[in-house]
N, CA, C and O atoms as CSV, one atom per row, in Angstrom:
chain,resi,resn,atom,element,x,y,z
A,1,UNK,N,N,-69.001,-34.299,53.110
A,1,UNK,CA,C,-69.358,-35.628,54.028
A,1,UNK,C,C,-69.432,-35.516,55.189
A,1,UNK,O,O,-70.217,-36.158,55.887
A,2,UNK,N,N,-68.148,-34.179,55.841
A,2,UNK,CA,C,-68.560,-34.657,57.511
A,2,UNK,C,C,-69.841,-33.578,57.692
A,2,UNK,O,O,-70.592,-33.937,58.599
A,3,UNK,N,N,-70.114,-32.748,57.246
A,3,UNK,CA,C,-71.286,-32.213,57.535
A,3,UNK,C,C,-72.245,-33.527,57.848
A,3,UNK,O,O,-72.463,-33.749,59.039
A,4,UNK,N,N,-72.913,-34.534,56.730
A,4,UNK,CA,C,-73.608,-35.687,56.724
A,4,UNK,C,C,-73.401,-36.269,58.143
A,4,UNK,O,O,-74.188,-36.187,59.086
A,5,UNK,N,N,-72.378,-36.779,58.118
A,5,UNK,CA,C,-71.831,-37.364,59.184
A,5,UNK,C,C,-72.376,-36.835,60.779
A,5,UNK,O,O,-72.897,-37.498,61.676
A,6,UNK,N,N,-71.959,-35.100,60.712
A,6,UNK,CA,C,-72.156,-35.000,62.186
A,6,UNK,C,C,-73.502,-35.011,62.293
A,6,UNK,O,O,-73.879,-35.500,63.358
A,7,UNK,N,N,-74.690,-34.506,61.290
A,7,UNK,CA,C,-75.939,-34.564,61.304
A,7,UNK,C,C,-76.442,-36.241,61.498
A,7,UNK,O,O,-77.393,-36.290,62.279
A,8,UNK,N,N,-76.131,-37.284,61.101
A,8,UNK,CA,C,-76.420,-38.613,61.610
A,8,UNK,C,C,-75.812,-38.801,62.921
A,8,UNK,O,O,-76.427,-39.638,63.583
A,9,UNK,N,N,-75.002,-38.393,63.393
A,9,UNK,CA,C,-74.467,-38.249,64.709
A,9,UNK,C,C,-75.720,-37.704,65.643
A,9,UNK,O,O,-76.572,-38.343,66.261
A,10,UNK,N,N,-75.589,-36.817,65.560
A,10,UNK,CA,C,-76.893,-36.014,65.868
A,10,UNK,C,C,-78.055,-36.751,66.231
A,10,UNK,O,O,-78.486,-37.042,67.347
A,11,UNK,N,N,-78.491,-37.004,65.077
A,11,UNK,CA,C,-79.816,-37.642,65.001
A,11,UNK,C,C,-79.950,-39.105,65.616
A,11,UNK,O,O,-81.049,-39.589,65.888
A,12,UNK,N,N,-78.890,-39.691,65.790
A,12,UNK,CA,C,-79.250,-41.078,66.762
A,12,UNK,C,C,-78.675,-40.972,68.482
A,12,UNK,O,O,-79.189,-41.420,69.507
A,13,UNK,N,N,-77.544,-40.271,68.295
A,13,UNK,CA,C,-76.723,-39.894,69.819
A,13,UNK,C,C,-76.624,-38.803,70.187
A,13,UNK,O,O,-76.064,-38.631,71.270
A,14,UNK,N,N,-77.033,-37.849,69.573
A,14,UNK,CA,C,-76.915,-36.260,70.028
A,14,UNK,C,C,-78.681,-36.271,71.431
A,14,UNK,O,O,-79.872,-36.510,71.631
A,15,UNK,N,N,-77.757,-35.930,71.775
A,15,UNK,CA,C,-78.919,-35.761,73.494
A,15,UNK,C,C,-79.163,-34.020,72.937
A,15,UNK,O,O,-78.521,-33.211,72.267
A,16,UNK,N,N,-80.808,-34.055,73.845
A,16,UNK,CA,C,-82.027,-33.273,73.194
A,16,UNK,C,C,-81.211,-31.801,73.425
A,16,UNK,O,O,-81.290,-31.026,72.471
A,17,UNK,N,N,-80.375,-31.310,74.698
A,17,UNK,CA,C,-79.748,-30.125,74.339
A,17,UNK,C,C,-79.363,-29.555,73.233
A,17,UNK,O,O,-79.896,-28.542,72.782
A,18,UNK,N,N,-78.298,-30.225,72.645
A,18,UNK,CA,C,-77.735,-30.766,71.418
A,18,UNK,C,C,-78.716,-30.357,70.225
A,18,UNK,O,O,-78.606,-29.359,69.513
A,19,UNK,N,N,-79.520,-31.167,70.176
A,19,UNK,CA,C,-80.552,-31.141,69.222
A,19,UNK,C,C,-81.285,-29.463,68.899
A,19,UNK,O,O,-81.537,-28.794,67.897
A,20,UNK,N,N,-81.417,-29.312,70.316
A,20,UNK,CA,C,-81.949,-27.470,70.318
A,20,UNK,C,C,-80.911,-26.802,70.292
A,20,UNK,O,O,-81.233,-25.704,69.837
A,21,UNK,N,N,-79.531,-26.824,70.581
A,21,UNK,CA,C,-78.581,-26.005,69.908
A,21,UNK,C,C,-77.989,-25.792,68.471
A,21,UNK,O,O,-77.111,-24.960,68.241
A,22,UNK,N,N,-78.424,-26.437,67.728
A,22,UNK,CA,C,-78.205,-27.067,66.695
A,22,UNK,C,C,-79.074,-26.362,65.716
A,22,UNK,O,O,-78.627,-25.715,64.769
A,23,UNK,N,N,-80.911,-26.584,66.108
A,23,UNK,CA,C,-81.971,-25.678,65.102
A,23,UNK,C,C,-81.790,-24.583,65.292
A,23,UNK,O,O,-81.840,-23.690,64.446
A,24,UNK,N,N,-81.422,-24.417,67.033
A,24,UNK,CA,C,-81.457,-22.617,67.348
A,24,UNK,C,C,-79.979,-21.545,66.606
A,24,UNK,O,O,-79.900,-20.332,66.409
A,25,UNK,N,N,-79.127,-22.522,66.397
A,25,UNK,CA,C,-78.489,-21.945,65.652
A,25,UNK,C,C,-78.131,-21.926,64.098
A,25,UNK,O,O,-77.265,-21.302,63.484
A,26,UNK,N,N,-79.228,-22.946,63.628
A,26,UNK,CA,C,-79.827,-22.535,62.553
A,26,UNK,C,C,-80.968,-21.685,62.028
A,26,UNK,O,O,-80.985,-21.279,60.866
A,27,UNK,N,N,-81.889,-21.433,62.882
A,27,UNK,CA,C,-82.253,-20.398,62.985
A,27,UNK,C,C,-82.284,-18.714,63.242
A,27,UNK,O,O,-83.208,-17.931,63.023
A,28,UNK,N,N,-80.780,-18.425,63.847
A,28,UNK,CA,C,-80.796,-17.414,63.987
A,28,UNK,C,C,-79.528,-16.841,62.880
A,28,UNK,O,O,-79.215,-15.658,62.744
A,29,UNK,N,N,-78.776,-18.276,61.989
A,29,UNK,CA,C,-78.362,-17.800,60.857
A,29,UNK,C,C,-78.813,-17.612,59.852
A,29,UNK,O,O,-78.132,-17.047,58.996
A,30,UNK,N,N,-80.397,-18.098,59.526
A,30,UNK,CA,C,-81.292,-17.970,58.709
A,30,UNK,C,C,-81.985,-16.711,58.881
A,30,UNK,O,O,-82.581,-16.206,57.930
A,31,UNK,N,N,-81.947,-16.105,60.153
A,31,UNK,CA,C,-82.766,-14.381,60.194
A,31,UNK,C,C,-81.552,-13.747,60.084
A,31,UNK,O,O,-81.632,-12.586,59.683
A,32,UNK,N,N,-80.339,-14.207,60.347
A,32,UNK,CA,C,-79.433,-13.195,59.320
A,32,UNK,C,C,-79.172,-12.395,58.147
A,32,UNK,O,O,-79.207,-11.307,57.573
A,33,UNK,N,N,-78.791,-14.035,58.157
A,33,UNK,CA,C,-78.992,-14.005,56.221
A,33,UNK,C,C,-80.582,-12.898,56.105
A,33,UNK,O,O,-80.346,-11.701,55.943
A,34,UNK,N,N,-81.695,-13.210,56.168
A,34,UNK,CA,C,-82.648,-12.562,55.560
A,34,UNK,C,C,-82.370,-11.095,56.060
A,34,UNK,O,O,-82.250,-10.154,55.274
A,35,UNK,N,N,-82.285,-10.983,57.308
A,35,UNK,CA,C,-81.938,-9.491,57.271
A,35,UNK,C,C,-80.855,-8.772,56.875
A,35,UNK,O,O,-80.772,-7.547,56.958
A,36,UNK,N,N,-79.817,-9.686,56.338
A,36,UNK,CA,C,-78.281,-8.513,55.458
A,36,UNK,C,C,-79.237,-8.482,54.226
A,36,UNK,O,O,-79.863,-7.424,54.145
A,37,UNK,N,N,-79.445,-9.217,53.439
A,37,UNK,CA,C,-80.276,-9.339,52.161
A,37,UNK,C,C,-81.473,-8.425,52.600
A,37,UNK,O,O,-81.805,-8.070,51.469
A,38,UNK,N,N,-82.293,-7.837,53.369
A,38,UNK,CA,C,-83.317,-7.110,53.411
A,38,UNK,C,C,-82.506,-5.716,53.162
A,38,UNK,O,O,-82.549,-5.104,52.094
A,39,UNK,N,N,-81.663,-5.251,54.458
A,39,UNK,CA,C,-81.164,-4.084,54.183
A,39,UNK,C,C,-80.330,-4.085,53.045
A,39,UNK,O,O,-80.256,-2.866,52.895
A,40,UNK,N,N,-79.570,-4.611,52.029
A,40,UNK,CA,C,-78.979,-4.554,50.964
A,40,UNK,C,C,-80.160,-3.930,49.876
A,40,UNK,O,O,-79.927,-2.784,49.494
A,41,UNK,N,N,-81.011,-4.376,49.514
A,41,UNK,CA,C,-82.222,-4.129,48.912
A,41,UNK,C,C,-82.826,-2.785,49.595
A,41,UNK,O,O,-82.671,-1.792,48.884
A,42,UNK,N,N,-83.378,-2.592,50.634
A,42,UNK,CA,C,-83.361,-1.433,51.702
A,42,UNK,C,C,-82.891,-0.176,50.735
A,42,UNK,O,O,-83.410,0.700,50.044
A,43,UNK,N,N,-81.371,-0.719,51.186
A,43,UNK,CA,C,-80.297,0.509,50.888
A,43,UNK,C,C,-80.077,0.563,49.433
A,43,UNK,O,O,-79.639,1.701,49.263
A,44,UNK,N,N,-80.144,-0.144,48.049
A,44,UNK,CA,C,-80.076,0.599,47.619
A,44,UNK,C,C,-81.241,0.942,46.699
A,44,UNK,O,O,-81.035,1.777,45.818
A,45,UNK,N,N,-82.525,0.345,46.820
A,45,UNK,CA,C,-84.022,1.603,46.983
A,45,UNK,C,C,-83.828,2.816,47.059
A,45,UNK,O,O,-84.168,3.684,46.256
A,46,UNK,N,N,-83.178,2.935,48.197
A,46,UNK,CA,C,-83.145,4.453,48.793
A,46,UNK,C,C,-82.133,5.397,47.774
A,46,UNK,O,O,-82.216,6.610,47.581
A,47,UNK,N,N,-81.164,4.439,47.197
A,47,UNK,CA,C,-79.960,5.271,46.911
A,47,UNK,C,C,-80.154,5.130,45.486
A,47,UNK,O,O,-79.165,5.467,44.835
A,48,UNK,N,N,-81.644,4.528,44.480
A,48,UNK,CA,C,-82.040,5.327,43.523
A,48,UNK,C,C,-82.814,6.439,43.431
A,48,UNK,O,O,-82.970,7.203,42.478
A,49,UNK,N,N,-83.475,6.453,44.974
A,49,UNK,CA,C,-84.347,7.874,44.819
A,49,UNK,C,C,-86.084,7.518,44.558
A,49,UNK,O,O,-86.989,8.319,44.792
A,50,UNK,N,N,-86.238,6.289,44.086
A,50,UNK,CA,C,-87.483,6.073,43.831
A,50,UNK,C,C,-88.084,6.181,44.947
A,50,UNK,O,O,-88.611,5.136,45.326
A,51,UNK,N,N,-88.239,7.392,45.853
A,51,UNK,CA,C,-89.504,7.183,46.614
A,51,UNK,C,C,-90.355,8.723,46.191
A,51,UNK,O,O,-89.867,9.851,46.118
A,52,UNK,N,N,-91.286,8.435,46.036
A,52,UNK,CA,C,-91.938,9.700,45.463
A,52,UNK,C,C,-93.335,9.864,46.212
A,52,UNK,O,O,-93.774,8.938,46.894
A,53,UNK,N,N,-94.053,11.121,46.061
A,53,UNK,CA,C,-95.518,11.359,47.143
A,53,UNK,C,C,-96.253,10.708,46.026
A,53,UNK,O,O,-95.960,10.627,44.833
A,54,UNK,N,N,-97.307,10.249,46.711
A,54,UNK,CA,C,-98.774,9.258,45.818
A,54,UNK,C,C,-99.559,9.935,46.945
A,54,UNK,O,O,-99.090,10.065,48.075
A,55,UNK,N,N,-100.557,10.283,46.650
A,55,UNK,CA,C,-101.433,11.030,47.696
A,55,UNK,C,C,-103.090,10.307,47.226
A,55,UNK,O,O,-104.198,10.701,47.592
A,56,UNK,N,N,-102.773,9.222,46.369
A,56,UNK,CA,C,-104.007,8.156,46.005
A,56,UNK,C,C,-104.155,7.420,47.596
A,56,UNK,O,O,-103.152,7.544,48.298
A,57,UNK,N,N,-105.057,6.845,48.059
A,57,UNK,CA,C,-105.256,6.406,48.795
A,57,UNK,C,C,-104.780,4.854,47.924
A,57,UNK,O,O,-103.643,4.506,48.245
A,58,UNK,N,N,-105.298,4.144,47.155
A,58,UNK,CA,C,-105.003,2.948,46.779
A,58,UNK,C,C,-106.066,2.133,47.095
A,58,UNK,O,O,-107.075,2.642,46.607
A,59,UNK,N,N,-106.458,0.593,47.972
A,59,UNK,CA,C,-106.890,0.337,48.627
A,59,UNK,C,C,-108.220,0.874,48.968
A,59,UNK,O,O,-109.349,0.660,48.525
A,60,UNK,N,N,-107.634,1.809,50.101
A,60,UNK,CA,C,-108.268,2.446,50.882
A,60,UNK,C,C,-109.609,3.476,50.025
A,60,UNK,O,O,-110.523,3.816,50.776
A,61,UNK,N,N,-109.693,3.848,48.837
A,61,UNK,CA,C,-110.705,3.988,48.204
A,61,UNK,C,C,-112.009,3.589,48.688
A,61,UNK,O,O,-112.765,4.346,49.296
A,62,UNK,N,N,-112.291,2.198,48.362
A,62,UNK,CA,C,-113.506,1.542,48.683
A,62,UNK,C,C,-114.094,2.003,50.105
A,62,UNK,O,O,-115.311,1.975,50.295
A,63,UNK,N,N,-113.440,2.313,50.832
A,63,UNK,CA,C,-114.115,2.361,52.070
A,63,UNK,C,C,-113.938,4.148,52.409
A,63,UNK,O,O,-114.536,4.516,53.420
A,64,UNK,N,N,-113.185,5.209,51.650
A,64,UNK,CA,C,-113.869,6.514,51.747
A,64,UNK,C,C,-115.257,7.247,51.752
A,64,UNK,O,O,-116.262,6.616,51.424
A,65,UNK,N,N,-115.318,8.326,52.050
A,65,UNK,CA,C,-116.781,9.022,51.177
A,65,UNK,C,C,-116.431,9.531,50.145
A,65,UNK,O,O,-115.321,9.351,49.644
A,66,UNK,N,N,-117.387,10.292,49.641
A,66,UNK,CA,C,-117.210,11.445,48.369
A,66,UNK,C,C,-116.480,12.641,49.232
A,66,UNK,O,O,-115.277,12.762,48.997
A,67,UNK,N,N,-116.957,13.397,50.045
A,67,UNK,CA,C,-116.347,14.171,50.521
A,67,UNK,C,C,-114.977,14.301,50.746
A,67,UNK,O,O,-114.333,15.349,50.773
A,68,UNK,N,N,-114.445,12.780,50.960
A,68,UNK,CA,C,-113.342,12.734,51.684
A,68,UNK,C,C,-112.078,12.877,50.856
A,68,UNK,O,O,-111.041,13.492,51.101
A,69,UNK,N,N,-112.603,11.813,49.336
A,69,UNK,CA,C,-111.971,11.981,48.015
A,69,UNK,C,C,-111.630,13.161,47.615
A,69,UNK,O,O,-110.525,13.548,47.236
A,70,UNK,N,N,-112.982,13.942,47.746
A,70,UNK,CA,C,-112.848,14.976,46.792
A,70,UNK,C,C,-112.081,15.829,47.998
A,70,UNK,O,O,-111.736,16.654,47.152
A,71,UNK,N,N,-111.506,16.363,49.227
A,71,UNK,CA,C,-110.725,16.562,49.758
A,71,UNK,C,C,-109.068,16.276,49.543
A,71,UNK,O,O,-108.032,16.937,49.623
A,72,UNK,N,N,-109.385,15.148,49.284
A,72,UNK,CA,C,-107.835,14.199,48.762
A,72,UNK,C,C,-107.217,15.125,47.517
A,72,UNK,O,O,-106.169,15.769,47.466
A,73,UNK,N,N,-108.368,14.922,46.451
A,73,UNK,CA,C,-108.081,15.708,44.844
A,73,UNK,C,C,-107.391,17.008,45.304
A,73,UNK,O,O,-106.236,17.287,44.981
A,74,UNK,N,N,-108.169,17.780,46.077
A,74,UNK,CA,C,-108.002,19.378,45.943
A,74,UNK,C,C,-106.615,19.674,46.703
A,74,UNK,O,O,-105.809,20.527,46.332
A,75,UNK,N,N,-106.434,18.687,48.026
A,75,UNK,CA,C,-104.632,18.626,48.417
A,75,UNK,C,C,-103.917,18.262,47.255
A,75,UNK,O,O,-102.931,18.898,46.881
A,76,UNK,N,N,-104.235,17.553,46.833
A,76,UNK,CA,C,-103.164,17.086,45.789
A,76,UNK,C,C,-103.112,17.763,44.270
A,76,UNK,O,O,-102.246,17.520,43.430
A,77,UNK,N,N,-104.463,18.849,44.082
A,77,UNK,CA,C,-103.830,20.060,42.974
A,77,UNK,C,C,-103.115,20.674,43.939
A,77,UNK,O,O,-101.938,20.458,43.651
A,78,UNK,N,N,-103.174,21.360,44.986
A,78,UNK,CA,C,-102.956,22.575,45.508
A,78,UNK,C,C,-101.004,21.923,45.777
A,78,UNK,O,O,-100.052,22.695,45.662
A,79,UNK,N,N,-100.894,20.859,46.025
A,79,UNK,CA,C,-99.379,20.358,46.172
A,79,UNK,C,C,-99.032,20.424,45.118
A,79,UNK,O,O,-97.898,20.815,44.842
A,80,UNK,N,N,-99.922,20.054,44.203
A,80,UNK,CA,C,-98.976,19.719,42.581
A,80,UNK,C,C,-98.461,21.299,42.190
A,80,UNK,O,O,-97.485,21.455,41.456
A,81,UNK,N,N,-99.217,22.453,42.757
A,81,UNK,CA,C,-99.817,23.839,41.660
A,81,UNK,C,C,-98.618,24.821,42.777
A,81,UNK,O,O,-98.183,25.834,42.229
A,82,UNK,N,N,-98.049,24.532,44.407
A,82,UNK,CA,C,-97.838,25.250,44.931
A,82,UNK,C,C,-96.109,25.726,44.528
A,82,UNK,O,O,-95.626,26.814,44.840
A,83,UNK,N,N,-95.623,25.003,44.034
A,83,UNK,CA,C,-94.702,25.491,43.189
A,83,UNK,C,C,-94.075,26.747,42.390
A,83,UNK,O,O,-93.070,27.457,42.388
A,84,UNK,N,N,-94.978,26.620,41.890
A,84,UNK,CA,C,-95.321,27.991,40.865
A,84,UNK,C,C,-95.647,29.309,41.270
A,84,UNK,O,O,-95.227,30.421,40.948
A,85,UNK,N,N,-96.872,28.717,42.398
A,85,UNK,CA,C,-97.399,30.163,43.589
A,85,UNK,C,C,-96.029,30.687,44.200
A,85,UNK,O,O,-95.642,31.856,44.203
A,86,UNK,N,N,-95.522,29.823,44.600
A,86,UNK,CA,C,-93.973,30.308,46.208
A,86,UNK,C,C,-93.035,30.823,44.917
A,86,UNK,O,O,-92.421,31.856,45.186
A,87,UNK,N,N,-92.799,30.282,43.520
A,87,UNK,CA,C,-91.419,31.244,42.744
A,87,UNK,C,C,-92.241,32.688,42.393
A,87,UNK,O,O,-91.654,33.769,42.337
A,88,UNK,N,N,-93.664,32.530,42.169
A,88,UNK,CA,C,-94.360,34.367,41.850
A,88,UNK,C,C,-93.864,34.797,42.903
A,88,UNK,O,O,-93.024,35.665,42.668
A,89,UNK,N,N,-94.006,34.576,43.998
A,89,UNK,CA,C,-94.686,35.047,45.033
A,89,UNK,C,C,-92.769,35.600,45.883
A,89,UNK,O,O,-92.686,36.417,46.800
A,90,UNK,N,N,-91.882,35.086,45.424
A,90,UNK,CA,C,-90.425,35.375,45.135
A,90,UNK,C,C,-89.946,36.660,44.187
A,90,UNK,O,O,-89.170,37.565,44.493
A,91,UNK,N,N,-90.619,36.459,43.010
A,91,UNK,CA,C,-90.432,37.420,42.436
A,91,UNK,C,C,-90.790,38.759,42.533
A,91,UNK,O,O,-90.206,39.782,42.175
A,92,UNK,N,N,-92.043,38.535,43.178
A,92,UNK,CA,C,-92.579,40.063,43.400
A,92,UNK,C,C,-91.853,40.136,44.510
A,92,UNK,O,O,-91.047,40.995,44.152
A,93,UNK,N,N,-91.403,39.725,46.130
A,93,UNK,CA,C,-90.908,40.166,46.779
A,93,UNK,C,C,-89.544,41.011,46.470
A,93,UNK,O,O,-89.165,42.029,47.049
A,94,UNK,N,N,-88.795,40.187,45.205
A,94,UNK,CA,C,-87.404,41.091,45.128
A,94,UNK,C,C,-87.483,41.862,43.878
A,94,UNK,O,O,-86.420,42.312,43.450
A,95,UNK,N,N,-88.348,42.044,43.352
A,95,UNK,CA,C,-89.221,43.536,42.496
A,95,UNK,C,C,-89.493,44.345,43.336
A,95,UNK,O,O,-89.362,45.517,42.983
A,96,UNK,N,N,-90.008,44.065,44.864
A,96,UNK,CA,C,-90.351,45.279,45.691
A,96,UNK,C,C,-89.176,45.561,45.996
A,96,UNK,O,O,-88.791,46.713,45.797
A,97,UNK,N,N,-88.291,44.588,46.561
A,97,UNK,CA,C,-87.312,44.963,47.596
A,97,UNK,C,C,-86.173,45.992,46.504
A,97,UNK,O,O,-85.282,46.732,46.921
A,98,UNK,N,N,-86.484,45.789,45.293
A,98,UNK,CA,C,-85.281,46.428,44.435
A,98,UNK,C,C,-85.805,48.283,44.032
A,98,UNK,O,O,-85.226,49.313,43.685
A,99,UNK,N,N,-87.005,47.917,44.296
A,99,UNK,CA,C,-88.300,49.626,44.139
A,99,UNK,C,C,-87.847,50.088,45.204
A,99,UNK,O,O,-87.314,51.165,44.940
A,100,UNK,N,N,-87.729,49.726,46.856
A,100,UNK,CA,C,-87.034,50.170,47.644
A,100,UNK,C,C,-85.969,50.547,47.869
A,100,UNK,O,O,-85.833,51.653,48.391
A,101,UNK,N,N,-85.116,49.939,47.625
A,101,UNK,CA,C,-83.529,50.421,47.072
A,101,UNK,C,C,-83.452,51.432,46.252
A,101,UNK,O,O,-82.742,52.410,46.489
A,102,UNK,N,N,-83.947,51.345,45.530
A,102,UNK,CA,C,-84.108,52.545,44.231
A,102,UNK,C,C,-84.415,54.290,45.310
A,102,UNK,O,O,-83.849,55.380,45.394
A,103,UNK,N,N,-85.689,53.588,45.962
A,103,UNK,CA,C,-86.069,55.352,46.453
A,103,UNK,C,C,-85.492,55.219,46.950
A,103,UNK,O,O,-84.695,56.006,46.439
A,104,UNK,N,N,-84.609,54.531,48.308
A,104,UNK,CA,C,-83.762,55.040,49.709
A,104,UNK,C,C,-82.310,55.779,48.665
A,104,UNK,O,O,-81.509,56.527,49.226
A,105,UNK,N,N,-82.187,55.499,47.438
A,105,UNK,CA,C,-81.078,56.095,46.649
A,105,UNK,C,C,-81.034,57.092,46.360
A,105,UNK,O,O,-80.062,57.841,46.457
A,106,UNK,N,N,-82.479,57.419,45.778
A,106,UNK,CA,C,-82.937,58.121,45.485
A,106,UNK,C,C,-83.099,59.427,46.658
A,106,UNK,O,O,-83.189,60.517,46.094
A,107,UNK,N,N,-83.138,59.480,47.804
A,107,UNK,CA,C,-83.938,59.881,49.102
A,107,UNK,C,C,-82.915,60.711,49.662
A,107,UNK,O,O,-83.198,61.814,50.128
A,108,UNK,N,N,-81.181,60.046,49.646
A,108,UNK,CA,C,-80.127,60.186,49.984
A,108,UNK,C,C,-79.330,61.290,49.204
A,108,UNK,O,O,-78.769,62.299,49.632
A,109,UNK,N,N,-79.444,60.823,47.999
A,109,UNK,CA,C,-78.842,61.514,46.599
A,109,UNK,C,C,-77.651,60.529,45.942
A,109,UNK,O,O,-77.049,60.562,44.868
A,110,UNK,N,N,-77.599,59.573,47.186
A,110,UNK,CA,C,-76.834,58.595,46.176
A,110,UNK,C,C,-75.183,58.628,45.693
A,110,UNK,O,O,-74.564,57.683,45.204
A,111,UNK,N,N,-74.584,60.224,46.025
A,111,UNK,CA,C,-73.737,60.641,45.210
A,111,UNK,C,C,-72.424,60.545,46.302
A,111,UNK,O,O,-71.332,60.237,45.825
A,112,UNK,N,N,-72.531,60.807,47.753
A,112,UNK,CA,C,-71.431,60.455,48.114
A,112,UNK,C,C,-71.075,58.770,48.917
A,112,UNK,O,O,-70.209,58.562,49.767
A,113,UNK,N,N,-71.792,58.015,48.475
A,113,UNK,CA,C,-71.488,56.815,49.077
A,113,UNK,C,C,-71.458,56.446,50.485
A,113,UNK,O,O,-71.047,55.342,50.840
A,114,UNK,N,N,-71.716,56.987,50.984
A,114,UNK,CA,C,-71.741,57.189,52.797
A,114,UNK,C,C,-73.611,56.960,52.725
A,114,UNK,O,O,-74.523,57.783,52.645
A,115,UNK,N,N,-73.599,55.377,52.803
A,115,UNK,CA,C,-75.006,55.166,53.356
A,115,UNK,C,C,-75.585,55.682,54.652
A,115,UNK,O,O,-76.769,55.944,54.864
A,116,UNK,N,N,-74.485,55.796,55.555
A,116,UNK,CA,C,-75.438,56.313,57.149
A,116,UNK,C,C,-75.623,58.138,57.223
A,116,UNK,O,O,-76.295,58.697,58.090
A,117,UNK,N,N,-74.950,58.782,56.240
A,117,UNK,CA,C,-75.287,60.107,55.854
A,117,UNK,C,C,-74.456,61.209,56.885
A,117,UNK,O,O,-74.809,62.333,57.240
A,118,UNK,N,N,-72.943,60.271,57.295
A,118,UNK,CA,C,-72.479,61.320,58.153
A,118,UNK,C,C,-71.294,61.824,57.200
A,118,UNK,O,O,-70.727,61.045,56.435
A,119,UNK,N,N,-70.974,63.121,57.294
A,119,UNK,CA,C,-70.219,63.933,56.362
A,119,UNK,C,C,-68.815,63.702,56.440
A,119,UNK,O,O,-68.105,63.631,55.437
A,120,UNK,N,N,-68.271,63.547,57.969
A,120,UNK,CA,C,-67.071,63.362,58.296
A,120,UNK,C,C,-66.520,61.454,58.571
A,120,UNK,O,O,-65.692,60.991,59.355
A,121,UNK,N,N,-67.285,60.863,57.688
A,121,UNK,CA,C,-66.335,59.401,58.437
A,121,UNK,C,C,-67.272,58.577,59.650
A,121,UNK,O,O,-67.077,57.391,59.913
A,122,UNK,N,N,-68.250,59.368,60.290
A,122,UNK,CA,C,-68.182,58.761,61.340
A,122,UNK,C,C,-67.642,59.255,62.584
A,122,UNK,O,O,-67.889,58.503,63.527
A,123,UNK,N,N,-66.866,60.467,62.924
A,123,UNK,CA,C,-66.868,61.148,63.605
A,123,UNK,C,C,-67.498,62.033,64.406
A,123,UNK,O,O,-66.849,62.728,65.188
């Protein structure tokens, strides 16, 4: 009831400055509530991890030329297959590195355990 009485008093007896102050404070309150709600939903969406890479253009498809669409398709295919290629390169590099280590051990004899080849402990 007190709020209704304050509103009626402001309508009938309040000055223009009072009315502007009340309207401004209501507007600020509404904006703050909307900003807080947006922040909550935004951080929930990030926390769920619903972000994903989609290289399709959507409504932009109507304006793209065929060559641009073909290039987008090729990029999307390369992007999706790059993981397998990177794993294969890593495995090849690891196999080559072990081959080099085996060759180095064979050349040094591999018996004394000293990788620098000094006979009396580096003196």
